C-alpha positions, 0 to 999 in steps of 0.5 A, spaced: 499 499 500 503 506 497 501 512 501 500 519 498 500 525 504 505 526 510 504 531 515 506 537 515 507 542 522 506 548 517 498 545 516 494 547 522 486 546 523 482 553 524 478 549 529 479 543 534 474 538 531 478 540 524 484 538 527 482 531 529 478 529 524 482 532 519 487 527 519 482 521 519 483 516 513 490 520 512 497 516 511 502 519 514 510 518 515 513 522 523 519 524 521 524 527 527 523 535 528 529 535 532 533 532 526 529 531 520 529 523 520 524 519 519 520 513 522 521 506 520 519 499 522 525 494 522 525 487 526 529 486 531 528 479 532 525 476 539 518 473 541 515 480 543 512 483 537 514 478 533 520 482 533 519 488 530 519 495 532 520 503 530 527 507 530 528 514 528 533 514 521 537 518 515 532 516 511 526 518 507 519 519 506 519 514 502 522 509 504 519 510 512 514 507 515 507 509 513 501 509 518 494 509 515 489 513 520 482 509 522 476 514 525 473 511 530 467 514 535 468 513 542 460 516 543 
């Protein structure tokens, strides 16, 4: 699955509701504000979480882990 949308610090919502609902159905990569590195999924081995983990690395946004936000309701 390819994701084209990336979360940007330059995007701001007008309301709290827009901020929450605007993320739904979006696909995002996480970039560190400290050094610009992207979060990458890697296999570290072991039994916990099937040996998968995440770490920030100096990689392109295309190679970063992707997170798809699904809407839900807690009402």
